[in-house]
C-alpha positions as a printed Julia matrix, in Angstrom:
618×3 Matrix{Float64}:
   0.07    0.06    0.07
   1.2     3.62   -1.03
   1.53    5.58    1.95
   0.45    8.73    0.37
  -0.27   10.09   -3.05
  -1.42   13.49   -4.48
  -4.87   14.54   -5.05
  -5.33   15.48   -8.68
  -6.12   18.85   -9.59
  -9.56   20.07  -11.57
  -8.52   18.8   -14.98
  -5.39   17.73  -14.34
  -3.52   15.12  -16.95
  -2.64   11.76  -15.3
   1.27   12.04  -16.4
   0.87   15.17  -14.2
  -0.3    13.13  -11.28
   2.61   10.74  -11.38
   4.97   13.16  -12.32
   4.02   15.1    -9.02
   4.15   11.69   -6.83
   7.54   11.1    -8.46
   8.72   14.38   -7.2
   7.48   13.73   -3.58
   8.63   10.42   -3.18
  12.17   11.39   -3.92
  12.75    8.17   -6.53
  15.7     8.81   -8.52
  14.19    7.27  -11.81
  11.01    7.4   -13.12
  11.29    3.55  -13.72
  11.19    3.01   -9.7
   8.11    5.45   -9.59
   6.19    3.11  -11.92
   7.11   -0.05  -10.08
   5.73    1.78   -7.16
   2.48    2.68   -8.46
   1.92   -0.25  -11.19
   4.19   -3.36  -10.05
   5.54   -3.26  -13.26
   8.51   -1.83  -14.91
   6.78    0.49  -17.86
   8.64    2.1   -20.7
   6.85    5.36  -20.58
   3.86    6.93  -19.66
   1.54    7.38  -22.76
  -0.34   11.08  -22.63
  -3.5     9.69  -24.41
  -3.73    6.19  -22.82
  -2.09    5.55  -19.68
  -2.27    1.81  -18.72
  -2.51   -0.31  -15.49
  -4.9     2.32  -13.74
  -6.61   -0.47  -11.84
  -3.51   -1.71  -10.33
  -2.85    2.04   -9.24
  -6.02    2.3    -7.16
  -5.79   -0.77   -5.6
  -2.26    0.53   -4.31
  -3.54    3.52   -2.99
  -5.25    4.44    0.32
  -7.52    7.02   -0.87
 -10.98    6.12   -1.4
 -11.77    9.14   -3.48
  -9.88    8.03   -6.25
 -11.6     5.54   -8.18
 -10.74    4.19  -11.9
 -13.55    5.82  -13.45
 -12.64    9.09  -11.72
  -8.94    8.66  -13.01
 -10.18    7.81  -16.66
 -12.99    9.94  -16.98
 -11.88   13.3   -15.48
  -7.67   13.1   -15.96
  -7.17   11.42  -19.38
  -8.14   11.76  -23.16
 -10.07    8.76  -22.82
 -13.31   11.16  -23.18
 -12.34   12.96  -26.27
 -10.72    9.76  -27.94
 -13.55    7.48  -27.52
 -16.32   10.16  -28.2
 -17.41    9.18  -31.7
 -16.44    5.4   -31.29
 -18.62    2.68  -31.0
 -19.36    0.46  -27.91
 -16.76   -2.28  -28.7
 -13.58    0.61  -29.12
 -14.96    2.2   -25.84
 -14.79   -0.89  -24.15
 -11.55   -2.22  -25.4
  -9.93    1.08  -24.77
 -11.24    1.24  -21.3
  -9.93   -2.43  -20.45
  -6.27   -1.42  -21.74
  -6.33    1.72  -19.52
  -7.5    -0.39  -16.62
  -5.56   -3.71  -17.09
  -2.9    -2.91  -19.59
  -4.31   -5.59  -21.89
  -2.05   -6.1   -25.02
  -4.45   -4.69  -27.68
  -3.51   -2.99  -30.75
  -3.67    0.75  -29.76
  -3.98    2.24  -33.08
  -7.4     0.24  -33.18
  -8.76    1.63  -30.41
 -10.69    5.44  -29.79
  -9.92    6.96  -32.79
  -6.15    7.36  -32.11
  -3.8     7.19  -35.34
  -6.83    7.49  -37.54
  -6.57    9.57  -40.82
  -2.34   10.1   -40.45
  -3.07   12.91  -37.95
  -0.09   12.79  -35.39
  -0.76   12.2   -31.89
   0.67   14.67  -29.28
   4.38   15.22  -29.76
   5.03   17.9   -26.87
   3.16   19.02  -23.39
   1.33   22.38  -23.91
   0.55   25.13  -21.45
  -0.97   28.47  -20.92
   1.39   31.23  -19.27
  -2.23   33.05  -17.75
  -3.29   29.23  -16.64
   0.37   28.79  -14.92
  -0.1    32.01  -13.08
  -3.78   31.05  -11.92
  -2.53   27.74  -10.6
   0.34   28.75   -8.67
  -1.8    31.17   -7.23
  -4.24   28.96   -6.21
  -2.5    25.9    -5.5
   0.95   26.91   -5.13
   2.16   25.2    -8.12
   0.92   24.22  -11.65
   0.12   21.28  -13.28
  -0.47   19.92  -16.95
  -4.19   20.66  -17.85
  -5.73   17.63  -19.69
  -7.66   20.29  -22.13
  -4.43   21.81  -23.34
  -3.1    18.29  -24.55
  -6.28   17.75  -26.9
  -4.82   17.58  -30.55
  -5.15   20.7   -32.38
  -5.75   22.75  -29.19
  -2.86   25.22  -29.87
  -5.02   28.1   -28.26
  -6.19   28.21  -24.29
 -10.08   27.89  -24.35
 -10.11   29.75  -21.05
  -7.73   32.74  -22.01
  -7.83   32.84  -25.86
  -3.7    33.27  -26.24
  -1.67   30.58  -28.0
  -0.09   27.83  -25.82
   3.4    27.62  -25.29
   4.89   24.08  -25.8
   7.67   21.81  -24.08
  11.27   21.8   -25.59
  11.78   18.96  -28.3
  14.67   17.62  -26.52
  13.12   17.66  -23.22
   9.89   15.39  -24.81
  12.7    12.92  -26.37
  13.42   11.42  -23.11
   9.64   11.15  -21.98
  10.03    7.29  -21.8
  12.65    7.85  -19.35
  11.46   10.8   -17.54
   8.42   11.94  -15.67
   8.14   16.18  -16.59
   6.85   18.25  -14.25
   4.82   21.5   -15.46
   6.65   23.76  -12.66
  10.32   23.83  -14.42
  10.15   27.08  -16.55
  13.48   25.96  -18.39
  11.72   23.55  -19.98
   9.23   25.78  -22.3
  10.0    27.2   -25.63
   7.49   29.37  -27.96
   5.33   27.05  -30.04
   7.12   26.4   -33.38
   3.71   27.14  -34.72
   3.52   30.43  -33.11
   3.05   32.6   -36.32
   0.61   30.6   -37.81
  -1.43   30.25  -34.65
  -1.88   34.23  -34.45
  -2.9    34.4   -37.71
  -5.47   31.64  -37.39
  -6.25   32.74  -33.76
  -9.86   33.13  -34.43
 -10.4    29.43  -35.89
  -8.19   27.89  -33.7
  -9.99   29.45  -30.68
 -13.25   28.19  -31.57
 -12.06   24.53  -32.04
 -10.4    24.69  -28.57
 -13.65   25.65  -26.8
 -15.48   23.08  -28.71
 -12.99   20.54  -28.08
 -13.29   21.44  -24.3
 -17.06   20.77  -24.51
 -16.21   17.4   -25.7
 -14.91   16.64  -22.42
 -17.45   18.43  -20.65
 -20.62   17.13  -22.45
 -19.54   13.16  -23.09
 -22.51   11.54  -21.65
 -24.65   13.95  -23.73
 -22.99   13.3   -26.55
 -22.79    9.65  -25.96
 -26.69    9.33  -26.22
 -26.42   10.5   -30.09
 -26.75    6.57  -31.77
 -25.7     7.73  -35.07
 -23.55   10.84  -35.84
 -23.33    9.94  -39.38
 -26.96   10.48  -39.81
 -26.86   13.82  -38.0
 -24.11   14.91  -40.27
 -26.17   13.82  -43.46
 -29.03   15.91  -42.1
 -27.21   18.57  -41.4
 -25.87   18.89  -45.02
 -29.28   18.34  -46.1
 -30.23   21.32  -44.0
 -27.4    23.52  -45.27
 -28.4    22.91  -48.84
 -25.33   20.3   -49.62
 -27.5    16.95  -49.87
 -29.86   16.22  -52.52
 -32.74   13.29  -52.03
 -31.71   10.39  -50.35
 -28.31    9.52  -51.41
 -26.87   12.39  -53.66
 -24.48   15.03  -51.69
 -23.1    17.69  -53.92
 -19.29   17.32  -52.91
 -17.63   19.85  -54.83
 -20.0    22.46  -53.38
 -19.6    21.36  -49.82
 -15.99   20.84  -50.18
 -15.69   24.55  -51.43
 -17.78   25.96  -48.97
 -15.58   23.93  -46.1
 -12.41   25.44  -47.24
 -13.68   28.84  -47.62
 -14.96   28.38  -44.04
 -11.73   27.37  -42.3
  -9.21   28.51  -44.88
  -6.2    26.21  -46.11
  -3.78   27.74  -43.75
  -6.09   26.69  -40.66
  -6.48   23.28  -41.98
  -2.64   22.7   -43.04
  -2.26   23.51  -39.02
  -4.84   21.07  -38.14
  -3.29   18.38  -41.12
  -6.73   18.37  -42.56
  -6.22   19.67  -45.9
  -8.6    19.58  -48.48
  -6.03   19.99  -51.51
  -3.73   17.62  -53.79
  -6.54   14.65  -53.52
  -6.49   14.42  -49.94
 -10.39   14.96  -50.01
 -11.87   11.39  -48.7
 -11.44   12.04  -45.48
 -14.41   14.69  -45.16
 -16.61   12.23  -46.94
 -15.33    9.01  -44.42
 -16.98   10.89  -41.85
 -20.54    9.84  -43.46
 -19.74    6.47  -43.19
 -20.29    4.88  -39.99
 -18.35    1.65  -40.66
 -15.21    3.82  -41.34
 -13.61    5.48  -38.36
 -11.91    9.03  -38.28
  -9.44   10.79  -35.83
 -12.03   12.6   -33.51
 -10.47   16.24  -34.9
 -11.94   15.69  -38.05
 -15.36   14.95  -36.43
 -14.99   17.95  -34.53
 -14.25   20.32  -37.89
 -17.1    19.11  -39.23
 -19.46   19.76  -36.24
 -18.49   23.23  -35.98
 -18.97   23.84  -40.0
 -22.43   22.27  -39.86
 -23.72   23.01  -36.54
 -21.54   25.37  -34.96
 -21.42   24.6   -31.52
 -21.62   21.08  -29.28
 -24.77   22.41  -27.68
 -26.33   22.65  -31.13
 -25.32   19.23  -32.17
 -26.67   17.87  -28.86
 -29.83   20.04  -29.62
 -30.18   19.25  -33.02
 -30.07   15.32  -32.21
 -32.83   15.2   -29.39
 -35.11   17.63  -31.78
 -34.57   15.68  -34.62
 -34.94   12.07  -32.39
 -38.52   13.51  -31.06
 -39.33   14.76  -34.55
 -39.05   10.96  -35.85
 -40.89    9.73  -32.79
 -43.83   12.09  -33.44
 -43.84   11.04  -37.38
 -42.95    7.39  -37.22
 -44.95    6.46  -33.9
 -47.52    9.22  -33.12
 -47.61   11.3   -30.34
 -47.57    9.7   -26.91
 -49.06    8.37  -24.66
 -49.36    5.16  -26.45
 -51.64    2.36  -25.85
 -51.0    -0.65  -23.63
 -51.41   -4.12  -25.57
 -51.55   -6.4   -22.26
 -54.92   -8.12  -22.35
 -54.73   -9.42  -18.8
 -54.43   -5.27  -17.67
 -56.92   -3.37  -16.54
 -56.08   -0.46  -19.11
 -55.7    -2.72  -22.15
 -55.78   -0.46  -25.3
 -55.66    2.77  -23.23
 -52.87    5.25  -23.87
 -50.99    4.79  -20.81
 -47.36    4.43  -21.74
 -45.21    7.08  -21.72
 -41.93    5.14  -21.98
 -40.78    4.52  -25.45
 -37.02    4.37  -26.5
 -36.1     4.45  -30.04
 -33.26    1.87  -31.63
 -31.87    2.68  -35.08
 -31.44   -0.58  -37.05
 -29.79    0.15  -40.56
 -33.14    1.11  -42.46
 -35.56    1.51  -39.75
 -36.38    2.59  -36.25
 -37.56    0.47  -33.67
 -39.56    1.75  -31.33
 -39.85   -0.24  -27.63
 -42.83    0.54  -25.73
 -42.93   -0.44  -21.83
 -46.02   -0.18  -19.9
 -46.03    0.03  -15.99
 -47.46   -3.15  -15.56
 -44.19   -4.46  -17.15
 -45.33   -5.72  -20.64
 -42.81   -4.54  -23.54
 -43.58   -4.55  -26.99
 -41.78   -3.14  -30.03
 -43.02   -1.62  -33.38
 -40.83   -1.02  -36.82
 -40.86    2.0   -38.93
 -40.98   -0.15  -42.2
 -44.57   -2.01  -40.92
 -45.84    1.19  -39.91
 -44.89    2.81  -43.28
 -46.28   -0.18  -45.22
 -49.87    0.05  -42.92
 -49.11   -3.09  -41.12
 -50.1    -3.05  -37.28
 -47.63   -5.92  -36.18
 -46.19   -5.81  -32.6
 -43.39   -8.1   -31.22
 -43.53   -8.93  -27.62
 -40.49   -8.75  -25.45
 -41.67   -9.31  -21.88
 -45.47  -10.15  -20.23
 -44.8    -8.8   -17.13
 -46.02   -9.76  -13.63
 -50.05   -8.71  -14.41
 -49.79  -10.88  -17.31
 -48.25  -13.46  -15.2
 -50.65  -13.56  -12.58
 -53.74  -13.64  -14.92
 -51.95  -16.89  -16.43
 -51.53  -18.43  -13.37
 -55.39  -17.49  -12.26
 -56.35  -19.28  -15.31
 -54.27  -22.32  -14.92
 -55.98  -22.78  -11.19
 -59.1   -21.98  -12.43
 -58.55  -25.04  -14.64
 -58.93  -23.33  -18.31
 -58.06  -24.95  -21.38
 -54.99  -24.18  -23.44
 -56.99  -23.09  -26.48
 -59.11  -20.88  -23.86
 -55.81  -19.07  -22.13
 -54.33  -18.75  -25.36
 -57.47  -16.87  -26.93
 -57.94  -14.51  -23.63
 -53.98  -13.54  -23.23
 -53.79  -13.59  -27.26
 -50.8   -16.07  -27.62
 -50.33  -19.37  -29.28
 -51.39  -22.33  -27.73
 -47.33  -23.81  -28.19
 -46.67  -20.76  -25.68
 -49.35  -21.6   -23.18
 -47.75  -25.05  -22.83
 -44.04  -23.6   -22.64
 -45.15  -20.98  -19.66
 -47.35  -23.7   -18.43
 -44.29  -26.0   -17.96
 -42.06  -23.24  -16.69
 -44.05  -22.01  -14.04
 -44.51  -25.32  -12.84
 -41.08  -25.86  -12.91
 -40.44  -22.61  -10.91
 -42.9   -23.35   -8.32
 -41.44  -26.92   -7.28
 -37.82  -25.91   -7.43
 -37.91  -22.26   -5.77
 -39.64  -23.81   -2.94
 -37.03  -26.29   -2.49
 -34.08  -23.77   -3.03
 -35.85  -21.13   -0.93
 -36.1   -24.08    1.71
 -32.8   -24.73    1.41
 -31.1   -21.16    1.57
 -33.0   -20.62    5.03
 -32.13  -23.9     6.23
 -28.31  -22.71    6.13
 -28.86  -19.31    7.17
 -30.92  -20.4    10.43
 -27.99  -23.2    11.39
 -25.5   -20.17   11.06
 -27.55  -18.01   13.37
 -27.88  -20.61   16.03
 -24.28  -21.44   15.75
 -23.49  -17.67   16.61
 -26.31  -17.74   19.3
 -24.62  -20.8    20.82
 -21.26  -18.73   21.09
 -23.06  -16.02   23.66
 -23.08  -16.28   27.35
 -26.28  -17.04   29.21
 -28.02  -17.93   26.41
 -31.22  -19.9    26.34
 -34.3   -20.97   24.3
 -36.03  -17.72   24.71
 -33.24  -15.43   23.47
 -34.23  -16.27   20.14
 -37.45  -18.32   20.4
 -38.65  -18.14   16.89
 -35.4   -19.32   15.59
 -35.49  -22.22   17.89
 -38.78  -23.24   16.72
 -38.19  -23.25   13.24
 -35.38  -25.71   13.82
 -37.35  -28.19   16.45
 -40.2   -28.03   13.59
 -37.92  -28.22   10.39
 -34.08  -29.3    11.38
 -34.97  -31.48   14.16
 -32.04  -33.91   13.49
 -29.52  -31.23   13.38
 -30.6   -29.49   16.35
 -30.2   -32.08   18.47
 -26.62  -32.28   17.62
 -26.09  -28.8    18.46
 -28.34  -28.23   21.81
 -27.96  -25.55   24.17
 -25.53  -25.59   26.92
 -26.75  -27.47   30.25
 -27.61  -24.64   32.72
 -24.53  -25.57   34.78
 -22.63  -24.37   31.94
 -24.38  -21.22   31.07
 -22.41  -18.95   33.08
 -25.27  -17.84   35.45
 -24.07  -16.29   38.89
 -20.32  -16.59   37.68
 -18.74  -13.43   38.62
 -16.3   -11.46   36.9
 -13.06  -10.65   38.47
 -12.75   -7.28   37.37
  -8.93   -6.86   38.69
  -8.11   -9.42   36.04
 -10.08   -7.87   33.41
  -8.45   -5.07   33.83
  -5.16   -6.2    33.76
  -5.81   -8.3    30.79
  -7.38   -5.64   28.58
  -4.29   -3.24   29.6
  -1.74   -5.46   28.15
  -3.44   -6.04   25.03
  -4.13   -2.35   24.38
  -0.36   -1.19   25.09
   0.38   -3.75   22.45
  -1.87   -2.35   20.38
  -0.57    1.37   20.83
   2.98    0.21   20.77
   2.48   -1.49   17.34
   0.22    1.67   16.08
   2.29    1.92   13.1
   1.12   -1.62   12.0
  -2.49    0.1    11.66
  -1.77    2.71    9.7
  -0.15    0.5     6.52
  -2.79    1.8     4.79
  -3.18    5.1     5.91
  -2.98    7.61    8.88
  -5.33    6.42   11.9
  -6.61    9.09   14.9
  -5.89    7.26   18.28
  -9.53    7.76   19.88
 -11.08    5.67   22.55
 -13.07    4.15   19.58
 -10.38    3.35   17.09
  -8.72    1.46   20.2
 -11.3    -0.22   21.25
 -12.13   -1.49   17.55
  -8.6    -3.42   17.66
  -9.26   -5.26   20.68
 -11.26   -8.85   20.62
 -14.92   -8.3    20.15
 -15.46   -8.9    24.05
 -13.08   -6.39   25.2
 -14.45   -3.61   22.86
 -17.93   -4.23   24.46
 -16.32   -3.88   28.06
 -14.11   -0.84   27.08
 -17.15    0.86   25.8
 -19.68    0.22   28.69
 -17.45   -0.33   32.03
 -15.23    2.52   32.55
 -15.42    2.69   36.29
 -14.83   -1.35   36.39
 -11.44   -1.25   34.25
  -9.82    2.07   35.65
  -6.13    1.25   34.99
  -7.1     0.82   31.1
  -8.98    3.94   31.08
  -6.43    6.02   32.62
  -3.71    4.63   29.63
  -6.48    5.19   27.14
  -6.7     8.54   28.09
  -3.14    9.15   28.23
  -2.49    8.1    24.58
  -5.14    9.46   22.57
  -4.95   11.94   20.29
  -6.47   15.37   19.83
  -7.48   16.75   16.36
  -4.18   19.01   17.15
  -1.5    16.31   17.95
  -2.89   14.14   15.22
  -2.1    16.86   12.37
   1.18   17.54   14.18
   1.96   13.7    14.39
   1.06   13.44   10.51
   3.25   16.52    9.57
   6.38   15.32   11.52
   5.65   12.02    9.96
   5.85   13.49    6.42
   8.92   15.68    7.52
  11.15   12.94    8.76
  10.14   10.92    5.79
  11.25   13.78    3.18
  13.96   14.61    5.79
  15.41   11.03    5.26
  15.55   11.17    1.83
  17.39   14.58    2.04
  14.55   16.42   -0.32
  13.96   20.17   -0.25
  11.12   20.62    1.87
   8.23   23.23    1.14
   5.18   24.02    2.51
   3.61   22.77   -0.3
   5.35   19.48   -0.5
   4.88   18.9     3.34
   1.26   19.51    2.96
   1.07   17.12    0.2
   2.85   14.24    2.09
   1.1    14.91    4.94
  -2.13   14.2     3.65
  -4.15   17.01    5.17
  -7.21   18.36    3.26
  -7.6    22.04    3.66
  -4.65   23.92    2.44
  -4.89   27.31    4.01
  -5.6    25.44    7.45
  -2.53   23.64    6.85
  -0.51   26.32    5.79
  -1.38   28.72    8.93
  -0.7    25.58   10.71
   2.66   24.89    9.01
   4.24   28.52    9.64
   4.15   27.32   13.48
   5.8    24.24   13.01
   8.02   25.27   10.41
   9.27   27.9    12.62
  10.76   25.67   15.07
  12.47   23.62   12.27
  13.56   26.61   10.0
  17.12   26.02   10.86
  16.86   22.5     9.35
  14.74   22.95    6.34
  16.18   23.81    2.95
  13.9    25.98    0.94
  14.1    25.39   -2.92
  14.6    29.24   -4.72
């Protein structure tokens, strides 16, 4: 278990979090840090898809850090998988969680369309100043590392990048954003200024891809949205004809060749197929290019989401009519009445499938092709409890197969099928439930026998059930005789006090073993929890009978101030043993304190006594 791990800052890139841990840990090589965190020797930490995150989460003691939190909020998973299918998203997630050996180029849109992945870290001067003011240090922002983002979406200024010679060693080193010497002006700085308006628009919408990931995931078919967008903008005529020449010409005029060159998405020299490929959902494209088309057709991510939602509602009303829709469960009191409000639309190639779910549990579907051809056909998916109760009632009444089929509108073969299922379930379920109840009651009885002064009246219902249903087993596990139940036994409190005191002293002397997974404050409750169950009860309710024990506990329990002081001193000694430069920020992070301002004031008093020992980094 790792004793401390830095809490991520808002939108902090995963590489940055690991780099800060590397600095605090005092490890000389990045490979040592990789072994600490991931249990293996990694060649390097990928900017887009870091791996073995599941192992990291299992090794750190912070419960607030989860695999989902790290992947969704501190990597570019959301950007690269937003336009992918479920299979690609699942593969990417498995790769990041477990480091499965998958072909990364096939996952999540990365390397699609010959667009280079991130070759360098990028940062914003204004963000650096804001970070230092708010947190005392800066870090790599996730949004700045999105491909094509060369302008800060928050401050609308060109980003600066890390020098190439620094990035060349990224497989061997972890790069901190704090070092000013690593930066240089972006090689594309002139081009960025020339295209600042377009780049700023792209950066803002790219940031929204991270923000609105869950909403964008609800769009079932991006190519269909693009085709409808082309039709609205006058580029699509009829069902399948697209005026490519007009589309490509206006796309180039909208962005300009200079901007498209920066984004590695030119529409010259025969390189035009990438734009048309975005209309084919079987062909995967880089998310950067999806975003360029979305901005061209819809303007913003919010407009795309609204367009998709409005279009879905319009299609629903056009194909399936305006809700509510009828319940078609013959056993329901609201049969053929318009009571269904739950409708889900699935897109299947050339048709829409509407799945209607009633509150009675009856689920059926219709498809747009049948409705268009005037066919009122339905497919039943689930009958529900109301229908099943009616089926049982008809069976118990002795109704014939044909009569049941006519009343419930099912085929005779379906009647026979459900009759067999229900008869089988009734007999096997009773046996299964009885067996489970027997196992549970036996367990409860054995636990009861471990207690003092137990009798049949302690849990009479349990005793009666075993007597009636499991008598043979009960005779083999009888109640203790009255002579052995402990009635009238007097407790020697002096001996008990001595016994508990010995155990508690041993616990306190070995408190470091309890803190292997993180700091634990010494309180009466936390100390009592480490003792035997019977001792814990005594400690909580018999203060007067064990005076020596209580006196000792009172002498070792920690106030909030003492607890924080111990954490800080432990972190201080840890860093001092490693000959590290100790700063307030580093000591605060290592100690695991949650409130920076409180800790800052607290540390000022603490550090004044240690001032001559601390070397501060200038």
